[in-house]
C-alpha positions, -999 to 999 in steps of 0.1 A, spaced: 0 0 0 13 34 -9 11 61 19 -17 86 14 -2 119 1 -15 154 1 0 173 -28 -7 210 -34 -14 219 -70 8 245 -86 -8 276 -101 -4 261 -136 -18 227 -124 -48 245 -108 -56 261 -142 -56 227 -159 -77 212 -131 -102 240 -135 -106 231 -172 -110 194 -164 -137 201 -138 -156 223 -163 -153 198 -191 -165 169 -170 -192 188 -152 -178 184 -117 -148 170 -98 -167 139 -89 -164 126 -125 -126 129 -126 -101 102 -119 -80 125 -97 -93 134 -63 -87 171 -54 -102 189 -24 -116 224 -23 -82 239 -14 -65 225 -45 -48 196 -28 -45 162 -44 -54 133 -21 -36 100 -27 -3 88 -39 -10 74 -74 -29 82 -105 -36 67 -140 -25 71 -176 -48 56 -202 -68 62 -234 -99 75 -217 -82 106 -202 -89 140 -216 -58 158 -229 -58 182 -199 -61 152 -176 -31 135 -192 -11 167 -188 -21 171 -152 -14 135 -142 20 136 -160 29 169 -143 21 155 -109 41 124 -115 71 142 -128 74 165 -97 99 155 -71 73 163 -44 45 148 -65 28 114 -69 47 82 -61 32 60 -88 15 61 -122 -4 30 -135 -10 26 -172 -25 2 -197 0 -18 -217 -7 1 -249 -3 35 -235 28 24 -215 47 18 -248 50 55 -255 54 70 -220 85 90 -215 84 97 -178 111 96 -150 104 62 -135 128 45 -111 108 13 -108 85 -4 -134 61 -32 -124 47 -51 -154 15 -67 -141 12 -95 -166 29 -106 -197 -3 -108 -218 -33 -87 -229 -67 -93 -243 -68 -97 -281 -102 -86 -294 -97 -103 -328 -89 -137 -313 -112 -132 -283 -86 -145 -258 -55 -135 -239 -23 -133 -260 13 -131 -247 29 -97 -254 56 -98 -280 92 -95 -269 96 -59 -282 64 -49 -263 77 -63 -230 111 -48 -235 97 -15 -244 75 -14 -213 106 -24 -192 125 4 -208 103 30 -190 125 23 -159 154 48 -158 155 76 -183 185 94 -198 191 126 -179 168 114 -150 183 83 -136 214 62 -143 195 29 -136 161 14 -132 144 -16 -116 119 -38 -135 97 -65 -119 75 -85 -142 46 -106 -127 38 -134 -152 1 -137 -162 2 -175 -154 14 -192 -123 48 -208 -131 49 -243 -116 80 -257 -99 86 -294 -96 114 -298 -70 112 -336 -73 118 -337 -110 139 -306 -109 117 -290 -136 102 -255 -141 72 -245 -162 81 -239 -199 65 -204 -196 94 -194 -174 118 -203 -202 100 -182 -228 102 -152 -205 138 -159 -197 145 -160 -235 131 -125 -239 151 -109 -211 183 -130 -213 195 -115 -246 212 -81 -247 193 -71 -278 160 -80 -294 158 -69 -330 124 -66 -345 120 -74 -382 101 -46 -398 79 -54 -428 55 -33 -448 19 -44 -446 15 -32 -482 34 -64 -492 5 -87 -482 -21 -62 -494 -6 -59 -529 -2 -97 -531 -39 -102 -522 -49 -78 -549 -26 -93 -575 -36 -128 -567 -73 -119 -562 -74 -137 -528 -85 -125 -493 -95 -91 -507 -114 -73 -480 -118 -39 -463 -81 -32 -459 -74 -38 -496 -103 -17 -507 -91 11 -483 -57 10 -499 -72 13 -534 -94 42 -523 -63 60 -510 -44 58 -542 -39 93 -556 -52 102 -590 -37 127 -614 -51 146 -644 -68 128 -672 -37 126 -694 -18 106 -668 -41 98 -639 -20 68 -628 13 86 -624 8 97 -587 -3 62 -576 26 46 -594 50 70 -577 35 64 -543 36 26 -545 70 27 -561 84 47 -531 69 23 -505 90 3 -481 75 -28 -497 89 -18 -531 122 -9 -516 126 -43 -501 117 -60 -534 142 -39 -553 169 -49 -528 159 -85 -535 162 -79 -572 124 -85 -578 115 -55 -600 89 -75 -618 70 -81 -585 68 -43 -580 54 -36 -615 30 -65 -615 15 -55 -581 12 -18 -591 -5 -28 -624 -30 -51 -606 -38 -24 -580 -45 3 -606 -67 -21 -626 -88 -30 -596 -90 6 -585 -105 15 -618 -130 -14 -616 -142 -1 -582 -148 34 -595 -185 40 -606 -190 49 -642 -206 83 -633 -177 94 -611 -160 125 -624 -122 130 -618 -127 157 -592 -147 133 -569 -121 106 -575 -94 130 -561 -115 138 -531 -121 101 -525 -84 94 -528 -74 121 -503 -101 110 -478 -94 73 -482 -130 65 -491 -147 47 -520 -157 70 -548 -194 60 -545 -196 74 -510 -182 108 -521 -205 108 -551 -235 101 -530 -226 130 -507 -220 153 -536 -255 146 -549 -269 157 -516 -249 189 -517 -262 196 -553 -297 192 -540 -293 219 -515 -293 197 -484 -263 215 -470 -275 251 -475 -284 258 -439 -266 267 -407 -241 245 -388 -268 226 -369 -288 220 -401 -257 208 -419 -249 183 -391 -285 171 -393 -281 167 -431 -251 145 -425 -271 123 -402 -300 120 -426 -274 110 -453 -259 83 -431 -294 71 -420 -303 67 -457 -270 49 -464 -262 29 -432 -237 8 -452 -215 39 -452 -213 44 -415 -186 20 -406 -166 31 -437 -165 68 -428 -162 62 -390 -136 39 -375 -154 7 -364 -133 3 -332 -142 38 -322 -179 32 -327 -177 -1 -309 -162 16 -279 -194 35 -272 -214 3 -268 -212 -31 -250 -216 -67 -258 -250 -64 -275 -237 -41 -302 -209 -65 -310 -234 -94 -313 -255 -76 -339 -254 -97 -371 -243 -71 -396 -226 -38 -400 -258 -22 -412 -276 -32 -380 -247 -19 -360 -249 14 -378 -286 18 -372 -280 10 -336 -252 35 -332 -264 65 -352 -292 77 -327 -267 76 -298 -240 94 -317 -265 120 -328 -275 128 -292 -239 129 -280 -229 152 -308 -258 176 -303 -249 180 -266 -212 182 -274 -217 210 -299 -240 229 -275 -211 232 -251 -226 208 -225 -202 192 -200 -196 155 -203 -218 145 -175 -247 160 -194 -238 139 -225 -238 108 -203 -273 117 -189 -286 124 -224 -281 88 -235 -299 74 -206 -272 68 -179 -288 71 -145 -276 100 -124 -264 75 -97 -244 56 -123 -224 84 -139 -191 77 -123 -163 89 -145 -187 92 -176 -169 66 -196 -192 67 -227 -190 105 -229 -153 103 -224 -149 79 -253 -170 102 -275 -148 132 -265 -115 114 -270 -122 94 -301 -156 99 -317 -156 137 -319 -126 137 -342 -141 109 -363 -173 129 -367 -152 160 -376 -137 139 -405 -172 132 -418 -182 168 -413 -152 180 -434 -162 159 -465 -187 185 -480 -160 212 -478 -135 189 -495 -159 183 -523 -166 220 -528 -129 229 -525 -120 204 -552 -147 218 -575 -134 253 -568 -100 242 -581 -118 234 -614 -141 264 -614 -133 298 -597 -170 307 -596 -178 280 -571 -185 295 -537 -174 280 -504 -199 288 -476 -184 297 -443 -206 271 -426 -192 243 -446 -156 256 -445 -158 256 -407 -180 225 -402 -152 201 -393 -136 225 -369 -170 232 -352 -176 195 -347 -141 189 -333 -141 219 -310 -177 214 -298 -192 246 -314 -225 250 -332 -218 279 -355 -188 296 -372 -190 325 -348 -188 302 -318 -158 284 -333 -141 317 -339 -148 326 -302 -132 293 -291 -102 298 -313 -97 334 -301 -99 323 -265 -73 295 -271 -69 261 -255 -65 276 -220 -103 280 -219 -124 248 -217 -151 241 -243 -178 246 -216 -163 280 -205 -159 291 -241 -196 286 -247 -205 307 -216 -181 334 -228 -197 334 -262 -232 339 -248 -219 371 -230 -207 387 -262 -237 377 -284 -252 412 -285 -220 427 -298 -215 404 -327 -220 420 -361 -235 400 -390 -210 384 -413 -210 374 -450 -222 338 -456 -191 331 -477 -165 352 -457 -131 336 -450 -127 324 -415 -101 351 -408 -129 376 -412 -151 356 -388 -122 356 -363 -119 394 -366 -156 400 -361 -156 379 -330 -124 395 -317 -141 429 -321 -172 417 -302 -149 404 -274 -132 437 -271 -165 457 -270 -178 433 -244 -147 439 -222 -152 477 -224 -189 473 -215 -179 454 -184 -157 483 -171 
């Protein structure tokens, strides 16, 4: 047991803690326990994927302080990239859960060694101590003078002075699958959708250049297998052209390539834009995106990362028989969360909005997952209309980019429901929480002058900056 500590937050840490409290909707929803005087109670804290950025910064700061926390516990994945001054590392288990295989899998040698390498850092400590606790009990047979073989596998990892990891390029297998027309699935189609396209007179040149510069191609050149490279590139370009719908115009193909999406998805969205479905304000455009996805549920897990969507739900979602049913299950929940997020609501209100009982809020895990992972995924989708219009504008200078669409991705990512509110958040900076920025925006509303529907965002920023200054003088 670690002794209970009482650590006074510094002024900078108190500012971070204030933002965390505001974002979560109360200190009771945070992992760290801080009393009213700004004192941390306890000797340890966490470092994992569900932490908000400000929380990660605060936990890291407290652990790095000489007079700070004694211990930091982290998941195996996050631990791989931690660069913190640690004298002792305890590795609690040499395996982790593998979702794809639905069972525990032993960590690879480089993963265990990388985690062990967190002990002792250059410039911080000349040495470190590592204790690994095996996931399985290692049997000892004194009578037969034998030890469980699992011990030998661990000993083999740590006995060697160096463990070299053979690096390969996943493109090698993907290009082989495409060339041989076997095991072609989502990963192969994603690669093909990402291949860049050039002008009509030589549309294949950028894709050939990209694949030719890949690590896979380099290794084959070293092996003297130039024919492998050319045959795989040719096969990839043929299949890419087969996947492109006949009606697709080059400009949509370029958007699809840059976004990593099939052309038919981009073409479908472009038709909705042409029909005026995205002519409204920020809220109406977000609603138009949801109506488009509801009409085409097969697109949902192509434009959003499946693992991120799955993270919002439990076992019942995973057991749904098809991706379309999963999409139909997920969209209403994502819609509610995004609406509250863009309205500047704290995360506890997002959690309540999807039906979590007030007594069960805890650390608001679903809302946290949305904030950390899904908000950026939805921002990617929200940016697609602007990509389409920007590509068309490259072909035709008369095409107009509405400010609402130009700022839609940023508004979704930052949790704002208008270009003006986004400009307010940008002007205030990251030192002001999303929730506090919304409250500040409401105070300057009467001072905001009307803007042009197609004004550049720099003009929006200037309008809001003027309103902020006027509001400050009014308060004097």
